[in-house]
All heavy atoms as an XYZ file, in Angstrom:
601
protein
N       0.805     -1.193      0.046
C       0.028     -0.014      0.021
C       0.852      1.285     -0.014
O       2.032      1.296      0.583
C      -0.868     -0.001      1.218
C      -1.908     -1.045      1.311
N      -1.577     -2.453      1.348
C      -3.156     -0.935      1.174
C      -2.633     -3.054      1.293
N      -3.699     -2.237      1.203
N       0.489      2.195     -0.586
C       0.999      3.490     -0.606
C       0.213      4.333      0.490
O      -0.998      4.337      0.467
C       1.164      4.382     -1.954
C       1.903      3.717     -2.959
C       1.897      4.520     -4.155
O       0.949      5.208     -4.587
O       2.823      4.348     -4.993
N       0.938      5.002      1.280
C       0.292      5.881      2.309
C       0.873      7.310      2.127
O       2.116      7.513      2.261
C       0.550      5.464      3.758
C       0.069      6.207      4.823
C      -1.563      6.339      4.756
C       0.418      5.680      6.226
N       0.044      8.266      1.883
C       0.332      9.684      1.648
C      -0.112     10.425      2.982
O      -1.276     10.530      3.170
C      -0.327     10.186      0.563
C      -0.254     11.788      0.280
C       1.298     12.118      0.126
C      -0.961     12.117     -0.950
N       0.921     10.809      3.725
C       0.596     11.672      4.958
C       0.362     13.062      4.432
O       1.360     13.668      3.860
C       1.787     11.633      5.924
C       2.072     10.113      6.372
C       1.391     12.419      7.190
C       0.909      9.499      7.036
N      -0.680     13.672      4.691
C      -1.110     14.981      4.195
C      -0.491     15.958      5.131
O      -0.780     16.159      6.117
C      -2.585     15.150      4.065
C      -3.071     16.472      3.530
S      -2.450     16.719      1.840
C      -3.436     15.514      0.955
N       0.514     16.667      4.557
C       1.208     17.812      5.295
C       0.713     19.170      4.653
O      -0.067     19.190      3.797
C       2.691     17.783      5.075
O       2.983     18.079      3.661
C       3.411     16.502      5.406
N       0.976     20.280      5.579
C       0.521     21.556      4.990
C       0.926     21.852      3.637
O       0.324     22.310      2.881
C       1.030     22.640      5.993
C       0.213     22.555      7.327
O      -0.824     21.944      7.593
O       0.756     23.019      8.361
N       2.289     21.528      3.317
C       2.876     21.745      2.080
C       2.105     20.936      0.971
O       1.802     21.491     -0.078
C       4.279     21.379      1.954
N       1.873     19.742      1.237
C       1.139     18.972      0.196
C      -0.286     19.424     -0.036
O      -0.820     19.492     -1.086
C       1.090     17.404      0.737
C       2.265     16.656      0.274
C       2.246     15.326      0.850
C       2.509     16.581     -1.247
N      -0.990     19.800      1.208
C      -2.340     20.324      1.019
C      -2.417     21.544      0.153
O      -3.300     21.785     -0.647
C      -2.827     20.593      2.493
C      -4.309     21.046      2.474
C      -4.795     21.035      4.051
N      -4.842     19.911      4.773
C      -4.132     19.487      5.615
N      -2.997     20.307      6.075
N      -4.198     18.382      6.134
N      -1.446     22.452      0.393
C      -1.298     23.689     -0.379
C      -1.095     23.263     -1.860
O      -1.782     23.904     -2.765
C      -0.205     24.596      0.063
C      -0.453     25.113      1.419
O      -1.638     25.219      1.849
O       0.504     25.728      2.004
N      -0.201     22.382     -2.141
C       0.033     21.875     -3.415
C      -1.166     21.288     -4.161
O      -1.469     21.691     -5.336
C       1.227     20.896     -3.533
C       1.581     20.355     -4.913
C       2.232     21.599     -5.687
C       2.731     19.434     -4.773
N      -1.944     20.485     -3.373
C      -3.101     19.944     -3.999
C      -4.235     20.952     -4.294
O      -4.815     20.809     -5.360
C      -3.678     18.732     -3.009
C      -5.067     18.348     -3.413
C      -2.760     17.673     -2.892
N      -4.277     21.954     -3.538
C      -5.217     22.992     -3.824
C      -4.759     23.840     -4.932
O      -5.664     24.411     -5.748
C      -5.384     23.907     -2.554
C      -5.986     23.302     -1.345
C      -6.023     24.159     -0.202
O      -5.300     25.113      0.036
N      -6.945     23.728      0.832
N      -3.548     23.821     -5.328
C      -2.986     24.716     -6.439
C      -3.018     23.924     -7.753
O      -3.101     24.471     -8.816
C      -1.610     25.205     -6.118
C      -1.563     26.202     -5.021
C      -0.220     26.763     -4.718
C      -0.027     27.665     -3.568
N       1.239     27.923     -3.001
N      -2.733     22.555     -7.668
C      -2.680     21.805     -8.934
C      -3.311     20.498     -8.845
O      -3.324     20.010     -7.740
C      -1.113     21.724     -9.285
O      -1.143     20.968    -10.481
C      -0.371     20.879     -8.291
N      -3.672     19.857     -9.980
C      -4.208     18.488     -9.920
C      -3.233     17.577    -10.568
O      -3.538     16.484    -10.998
C      -5.530     18.503    -10.642
C      -6.549     19.254     -9.913
C      -7.923     19.149    -10.576
O      -8.116     18.442    -11.522
N      -8.922     19.709     -9.901
N      -1.943     18.137    -10.842
C      -0.916     17.296    -11.562
C      -0.449     16.288    -10.572
O       0.322     16.563     -9.554
C       0.191     18.174    -12.068
C       1.239     17.438    -12.686
O       1.041     16.381    -13.213
O       2.417     18.011    -12.544
N      -0.920     15.088    -10.840
C      -0.584     13.917     -9.925
C       0.967     13.708     -9.770
O       1.540     13.300     -8.867
C      -1.248     12.695    -10.243
O      -0.860     12.218    -11.405
N       1.666     13.903    -10.921
C       3.034     13.670    -11.011
C       3.857     14.701    -10.017
O       4.772     14.324     -9.306
C       3.634     13.695    -12.401
C       3.148     12.587    -13.313
N       3.536     11.262    -13.135
C       2.151     12.611    -14.034
C       2.911     10.519    -14.023
N       1.915     11.256    -14.496
N       3.326     15.927    -10.067
C       4.135     16.881     -9.150
C       3.752     16.622     -7.709
O       4.613     16.692     -6.962
C       3.514     18.356     -9.459
O       3.781     18.633    -10.859
C       4.172     19.475     -8.550
N       2.451     16.207     -7.331
C       2.180     15.857     -6.091
C       2.865     14.586     -5.570
O       3.453     14.630     -4.404
C       0.539     15.599     -5.962
C      -0.217     16.940     -6.245
C       0.193     15.008     -4.599
C      -1.664     16.773     -6.465
N       3.027     13.616     -6.423
C       3.678     12.392     -6.077
C       5.192     12.749     -5.882
O       5.818     12.198     -4.866
C       3.637     11.464     -7.112
C       4.282     10.034     -6.852
C       3.885      9.035     -8.051
C       4.466      7.572     -7.632
N       4.248      6.635     -8.622
N       5.844     13.554     -6.685
C       7.270     13.956     -6.537
C       7.429     14.641     -5.130
O       8.294     14.198     -4.525
C       7.617     14.906     -7.716
C       9.052     15.323     -7.574
C       9.408     16.338     -8.747
C      10.834     16.679     -8.531
N      11.003     18.190     -8.775
N       6.613     15.557     -4.839
C       6.802     16.263     -3.453
C       6.507     15.260     -2.415
O       7.281     15.245     -1.375
C       5.805     17.410     -3.406
C       5.735     17.925     -2.069
C       6.220     18.473     -4.416
N       5.564     14.302     -2.473
C       5.320     13.364     -1.387
C       6.361     12.344     -1.218
O       6.782     12.159     -0.074
C       4.089     12.522     -1.727
N       7.024     11.979     -2.370
C       8.348     11.119     -2.281
C       9.455     11.929     -1.526
O      10.128     11.416     -0.753
C       8.703     10.595     -3.566
C       7.623      9.603     -4.087
C      10.104      9.910     -3.545
C       7.671      9.295     -5.566
N       9.606     13.274     -1.899
C      10.670     14.111     -1.375
C      10.489     14.099      0.161
O      11.305     14.416      0.913
C      10.766     15.427     -1.977
C      11.257     15.302     -3.316
C      11.055     16.790     -4.174
O      10.320     17.583     -3.536
O      11.497     16.807     -5.172
N       9.158     13.941      0.621
C       8.867     14.087      2.035
C       8.717     12.769      2.725
O       8.153     12.716      3.837
C       7.564     14.874      2.233
C       7.687     16.430      2.062
O       8.286     17.111      2.796
N       7.262     16.954      0.857
N       9.158     11.707      2.018
C       9.311     10.440      2.701
C       8.356      9.411      2.374
O       8.517      8.275      2.836
N       7.374      9.731      1.418
C       6.432      8.613      1.012
C       7.217      7.481      0.183
O       8.065      7.883     -0.607
C       5.356      9.212      0.149
C       4.307      8.146     -0.314
S       3.091      8.797     -1.418
C       3.806      8.356     -2.919
N       6.863      6.295      0.414
C       7.422      5.136     -0.292
C       6.347      4.811     -1.377
O       5.147      4.696     -1.155
C       7.754      3.946      0.420
C       8.864      4.112      1.473
C       9.017      2.658      2.233
C      10.165      4.356      0.596
N       6.808      4.637     -2.656
C       5.884      4.242     -3.681
C       5.730      2.638     -3.567
O       6.443      1.922     -2.781
C       6.480      4.472     -5.095
O       7.639      3.621     -5.223
C       6.835      5.974     -5.298
N       4.719      2.075     -4.141
C       4.499      0.763     -4.116
C       5.762     -0.160     -4.493
O       6.154     -1.131     -4.003
C       3.263      0.203     -4.938
C       1.973      0.523     -4.467
C       0.870      0.282     -5.498
C       1.696     -0.051     -3.155
N       6.369      0.476     -5.723
C       7.583     -0.309     -6.291
C       8.697     -0.238     -5.152
O       9.492     -1.221     -4.835
C       8.111      0.402     -7.491
C       9.334     -0.151     -8.247
C       9.298     -1.519     -8.494
N       8.377     -1.897     -9.403
C       8.581     -1.899    -10.785
N       9.668     -1.550    -11.361
N       7.617     -2.478    -11.629
N       8.847      0.914     -4.400
C       9.968      0.952     -3.358
C       9.640      0.082     -2.282
O      10.581     -0.547     -1.740
C      10.010      2.515     -2.982
C      10.626      3.403     -3.956
C      10.459      4.866     -3.568
O       9.438      5.140     -2.890
N      11.459      5.606     -4.020
N       8.479      0.034     -1.850
C       7.960     -0.879     -0.791
C       8.231     -2.416     -1.191
O       8.683     -3.228     -0.357
C       6.507     -0.696     -0.416
O       6.207     -1.597      0.533
N       8.104     -2.670     -2.442
C       8.216     -4.036     -2.964
C       9.666     -4.423     -2.899
O       9.986     -5.599     -2.518
C       7.539     -4.246     -4.394
N      10.618     -3.451     -3.349
C      11.988     -3.701     -3.282
C      12.482     -3.976     -1.944
O      13.217     -4.872     -1.705
C      12.625     -2.455     -3.917
C      14.199     -2.589     -3.537
C      12.418     -2.343     -5.446
N      11.933     -3.246     -0.886
C      12.352     -3.577      0.496
C      11.940     -4.885      0.938
O      12.604     -5.624      1.665
C      11.650     -2.616      1.402
C      12.255     -1.134      1.329
N      13.388     -0.820      1.971
C      11.845     -0.001      0.755
C      13.644      0.455      1.705
N      12.840      0.918      1.002
N      10.726     -5.443      0.478
C      10.170     -6.808      0.698
C      11.071     -7.774     -0.009
O      11.377     -8.860      0.680
C       8.762     -6.894      0.298
C       7.893     -6.130      1.173
C       6.371     -6.342      0.937
C       5.596     -5.746      2.086
N       4.752     -4.874      1.838
N      11.509     -7.513     -1.126
C      12.519     -8.427     -1.838
C      13.816     -8.534     -1.041
O      14.369     -9.693     -0.804
C      12.718     -7.984     -3.244
C      13.941     -8.830     -3.943
C      11.446     -8.138     -4.148
N      14.323     -7.415     -0.586
C      15.541     -7.360      0.072
C      15.545     -8.058      1.400
O      16.530     -8.540      1.867
C      16.078     -6.013      0.284
C      16.456     -5.211     -1.058
C      16.792     -3.682     -0.863
C      17.629     -5.869     -1.844
N      14.330     -8.049      2.003
C      14.185     -8.643      3.310
C      13.513    -10.066      3.207
O      13.196    -10.828      4.169
C      13.143     -7.873      4.201
C      13.735     -6.609      4.695
O      14.819     -6.585      5.291
N      13.164     -5.513      4.387
N      13.489    -10.742      1.882
C      13.170    -12.000      1.722
C      11.756    -12.253      1.967
O      11.349    -13.502      2.022
N      10.765    -11.286      1.814
C       9.445    -11.515      2.000
C       8.799    -11.748      0.743
O       7.557    -12.190      0.829
C       8.791    -10.245      2.682
C       9.459     -9.873      4.098
C       8.888     -8.687      4.546
C       9.110    -11.030      5.132
N       9.269    -11.536     -0.361
C       8.754    -11.753     -1.766
C       9.756    -12.026     -2.620
O      10.859    -11.743     -2.519
C       7.651    -10.688     -2.070
O       6.960    -11.186     -3.119
C       8.457     -9.341     -2.505
N       9.334    -12.385     -3.916
C      10.326    -12.548     -4.911
C      10.349    -11.306     -5.814
O       9.479    -10.571     -5.949
C      10.047    -13.745     -5.929
O       8.764    -13.478     -6.614
N      11.490    -11.261     -6.585
C      11.586    -10.120     -7.526
C      10.627    -10.298     -8.614
O      10.054     -9.221     -9.007
C      13.055    -10.061     -8.027
C      13.180     -8.737     -8.843
C      13.409    -11.173     -8.892
C      13.254     -7.463     -8.062
N      10.299    -11.493     -8.997
C       9.237    -11.633    -10.014
C       7.940    -11.106     -9.587
O       7.275    -10.400    -10.352
C       9.285    -13.031    -10.413
C      10.419    -13.655    -11.149
C      11.507    -14.120    -10.226
O      11.296    -14.119     -8.921
O      12.597    -14.324    -10.617
N       7.645    -11.463     -8.411
C       6.166    -10.981     -7.861
C       6.262     -9.406     -7.631
O       5.226     -8.774     -8.001
C       5.850    -11.571     -6.535
C       4.549    -11.202     -6.070
C       4.007    -11.861     -4.855
O       4.808    -12.552     -4.131
O       2.778    -11.888     -4.544
N       7.291     -8.880     -7.215
C       7.492     -7.459     -7.010
C       7.349     -6.731     -8.292
O       6.564     -5.775     -8.414
C       8.842     -7.118     -6.418
N       7.945     -7.225     -9.458
C       7.796     -6.621    -10.693
C       6.412     -6.706    -11.305
O       5.862     -5.844    -11.902
C       8.872     -7.121    -11.598
C      10.275     -6.794    -11.398
C      11.320     -7.534    -12.288
C      10.449     -5.282    -11.301
N       5.856     -7.852    -11.123
C       4.507     -8.183    -11.677
C       3.444     -7.396    -10.910
O       2.513     -6.932    -11.729
C       4.139     -9.695    -11.490
C       2.884    -10.076    -11.963
C       2.545    -11.510    -11.705
O       3.083    -12.131    -10.871
N       1.622    -12.054    -12.543
N       3.571     -7.182     -9.681
C       2.443     -6.552     -8.951
C       2.537     -5.101     -8.900
O       1.600     -4.384     -8.337
C       2.437     -7.081     -7.525
C       2.143     -8.585     -7.385
C       0.824     -9.008     -7.946
C       0.611    -10.413     -7.925
N      -0.763    -10.847     -8.297
N       3.662     -4.409     -9.230
C       3.869     -2.961     -9.188
C       4.212     -2.509    -10.549
O       4.642     -3.259    -11.441
C       5.026     -2.654     -8.249
O       6.232     -3.193     -8.760
C       4.692     -3.072     -6.804
N       3.851     -1.294    -10.788
C       4.164     -0.640    -12.112
C       5.447      0.243    -11.973
O       5.863      0.649    -10.861
C       3.078      0.277    -12.646
C       2.741      1.302    -11.624
C       1.294      1.893    -12.002
O       0.453      1.171    -12.574
N       1.005      3.151    -11.539
N       6.001      0.352    -13.049
C       7.289      1.231    -13.042
C       6.933      2.634    -12.644
O       5.627      3.105    -12.776
C       7.921      1.236    -14.399
O       7.168      1.886    -15.363
C       8.303     -0.105    -14.895
N       7.820      3.500    -12.271
C       7.563      4.896    -11.943
C       7.256      5.784    -13.149
O       6.660      6.785    -13.110
C       8.801      5.413    -11.172
C       9.258      4.633     -9.885
C       8.129      4.578     -8.944
O       7.448      5.531     -8.696
O       7.971      3.521     -8.263
N       7.700      5.239    -14.354
C       7.642      6.098    -15.501
C       6.227      5.798    -16.142
O       5.743      6.646    -16.972
C       8.689      5.697    -16.533
C      10.066      6.064    -16.026
C      10.621      5.146    -15.092
O      10.237      3.814    -15.205
O      11.446      5.374    -14.321
N       5.453      4.756    -15.953
C       4.187      4.459    -16.639
C       3.147      4.267    -15.632
O       3.381      3.897    -14.506
C       4.385      3.158    -17.335
C       5.492      3.109    -18.534
C       5.392      1.680    -19.129
C       5.159      4.102    -19.624
N       1.950      4.550    -16.089
C       0.719      4.378    -15.254
C      -0.210      3.465    -16.078
O      -0.141      3.477    -17.355
C      -0.006      5.642    -14.949
C       0.879      6.496    -13.941
C      -0.022      7.643    -13.473
O      -1.309      7.600    -13.475
O       0.630      8.680    -13.125
N      -1.027      2.512    -15.470
C      -1.864      1.728    -16.100
C      -3.290      2.276    -15.868
O      -3.769      2.372    -14.648
C      -1.718      0.268    -15.690
C      -0.308     -0.207    -15.791
C      -2.674     -0.649    -16.466
C       0.213     -0.243    -17.184
N      -4.103      2.525    -16.997
C      -5.404      2.898    -16.815
C      -6.219      1.748    -16.186
O      -6.298      0.660    -16.647
C      -6.046      3.264    -18.054
C      -7.530      3.769    -18.032
O      -8.307      2.981    -17.757
O      -7.687      5.047    -18.128
N      -6.810      1.977    -15.103
C      -7.575      0.859    -14.337
C      -8.762      0.308    -15.087
O      -9.287     -0.769    -14.901
C      -8.085      1.354    -12.947
C      -6.861      1.957    -12.111
C      -6.694      1.066    -10.845
O      -7.561      0.307    -10.484
O      -5.625      1.372    -10.233
N      -9.430      1.190    -16.008
C     -10.599      0.726    -16.770
C     -10.264     -0.161    -17.867
O     -10.940     -1.287    -17.943
C     -11.454      2.017    -17.237
C     -11.992      2.877    -16.038
O     -12.391      2.199    -15.007
O     -11.944      3.950    -16.182
N      -9.316      0.199    -18.680
C      -9.175     -0.546    -19.874
C      -7.688     -1.149    -19.910
O      -7.261     -1.735    -20.839
C      -9.389      0.127    -21.134
C      -8.409      1.334    -21.411
O      -7.588      1.599    -20.561
O      -8.637      2.066    -22.371
N      -6.913     -1.016    -18.851
C      -5.592     -1.503    -18.650
C      -4.654     -1.064    -19.764
O      -3.558     -1.635    -20.112
C      -5.668     -3.084    -18.656
C      -6.380     -3.573    -17.611
N      -6.252     -3.368    -16.277
C      -7.785     -4.264    -17.720
C      -7.233     -3.889    -15.501
N      -8.101     -4.431    -16.401
N      -4.945      0.056    -20.298
C      -3.938      0.649    -21.403
C      -2.886      1.413    -20.618
O      -3.133      1.899    -19.409
C      -4.688      1.547    -22.304
O      -5.358      2.659    -21.641
N      -1.672      1.625    -21.200
C      -0.603      2.322    -20.618
C      -0.851      3.871    -20.818
O      -1.189      4.252    -21.915
C       0.762      1.868    -21.264
C       1.942      2.632    -20.692
C       0.997      0.396    -21.019
N      -0.693      4.611    -19.898
C      -0.739      6.031    -19.804
C       0.663      6.669    -19.607
O       1.242      6.408    -18.650
C      -1.755      6.607    -18.825
C      -3.084      6.040    -18.816
C      -1.667      8.044    -18.852
C      -3.864      6.392    -17.602
N       1.220      7.181    -20.687
C       2.439      7.837    -20.465
C       2.515      9.093    -19.649
O       1.378      9.831    -19.648
C       3.055      8.200    -21.941
N       3.523      9.268    -18.902
C       3.322     10.571    -17.935
C       3.550     11.763    -18.889
O       4.098     11.737    -20.052
C       4.681     10.413    -17.200
C       5.708      9.537    -18.005
C       4.706      8.631    -18.692
N       2.933     12.954    -18.372
C       3.062     14.099    -19.226
C       4.455     14.687    -19.313
O       5.425     14.376    -18.544
C       2.379     15.121    -18.338
C       2.307     14.661    -16.935
C       2.361     13.031    -17.072
N       4.829     15.248    -20.471
C       6.301     15.787    -20.685
C       6.480     16.856    -19.555
O       5.622     17.611    -19.287
C       6.342     16.359    -22.014
N       7.627     16.921    -19.036
C       7.999     17.934    -18.023
C       8.770     19.085    -18.721
O       9.330     19.143    -19.616
C       8.900     17.296    -16.986
C       8.163     16.304    -16.237
C       9.017     15.626    -15.061
O       9.796     16.373    -14.657
O       8.601     14.591    -14.589
């Protein structure tokens, strides 16, 4: 699971923008672990396999549309 702790800085950012990539970047800078990062920790601690970690998480560069499972490329920065 990803857990985003809402800080004042993040709250202000969410009110100013709906750009999920910017919000995610700031959240990670403030200590949030992505699902992929959490999965890597589990692999390193012997709790899961690398195959399962890769299969169950998406790369940081791509998102998958939950409705039709198509790949959504991130916006150009």
